[in-house]
Structures are given as C-alpha cells and as structure tokens.
N, C-alpha and C positions, 0 to 999 in steps of 0.2 A: 575679225580679219586684220583690223588695224593694229591690234596687240601683237599679232604675229610679225607684221612688218616692223614694228618698233623693236621687238626682240631680235630680229635679224639685223637691224641697223645697229643695235647695241653690240651684238656679237661681232659685226664687221668692224666697228670702231675699236673693240678690244684687240682683234686680230691685227689690224693695221698699227695700233699702238705697240703691240708686241714686236712686230716687224721693225718698227722704227727704233725701238729701244735696243734691238740686237746690234745695231751699228752698221749692218750691211742690209739695208732695207730691200733693195732690188734683187740681190742675190737670193735672200731667203724667200721673198715673195715669188720669185720666178721658179725656184725649185719646188715650192709648195704648189704653185699653179700647174707645173708640168706633171707632178705626181697626181694631182686631182683630176686633170683632164685625161691623163692616161687611165686612171681608174674609171672615169666616166665612160670612156670609149670601150674599155674592156667589159664593163657591166652592160653596156648597150649591145655589144657583140654577143655576149653570153645570153642576153635576153632574146636575141633572134632565134636561139635554139630552143628556148622554152618560154617561161613566163617573163615578159618584159617588165622589169622593175622601174627603169628610168627611161624616159623619152628624151631625145636631144632637142632642146629648146633654149631660148635665151636665159631663162631662169636657172636651168640646170647647169649650163655652161658658166654662168656668173657665179653660182654657188661653188662649183668645182674650181674655178679660177681663183676665187677669193679665199675660200676655206680649205682648199686642198682635199686630201683624202678623207678627213673627218666630215667635210661637207657632203661628199658623195655618199658616205655611209649614212649620214643624217637624212639625205634625200631618199635612200632606200628604206630606212625605217619609217619615214613619213608616208611613203607610198604604201607600205605594209599596213600601217595604222589606218589609213584612209580606206583601203580596200576591205579591211576587216577580215 
C-alpha cells in the first residue's frame, strides 16, 4: 500500500511540475480541476442509474482535482480491477 502512495505522490509531483513549467500554473490547474470534477460528478450520476464505479469521497475528489480527467479514468480502472 505504501508503494501505491509513493507512486501517487510521484505522479502528483510530475503533474504540478508540468503545470508550473507551462507558465500559467493556476489557469492550467484550474481548467484541469474543473474538467476532472465535472467528469467525477457525471460518472457518479451515471452510477446512480446502474453500476456505481466511483463514490464521492475525499480521495476521489482530490484525484479528480489534481489529475483532472485522466485521474477520474484511473479511478474507474482501479475500481474495475479491484472488483474483478
């Protein structure tokens, strides 16, 4: 489990460094966070109709806010792998 947290921390550092190198840190991070949170809410709403893939919690909101839409897709894939 510690290895997973280290991998997530390394990925977060890479994402933040990429935002910083872009020259407009807050604008890029904000647009990524908005699309990630929108995707999270849409997947949660679609989950109410069928199989819920993502629950709304602090971890999922943090992943969507930091990694954007790829973070939401990663959460969905992780849930599918865990459920088998």
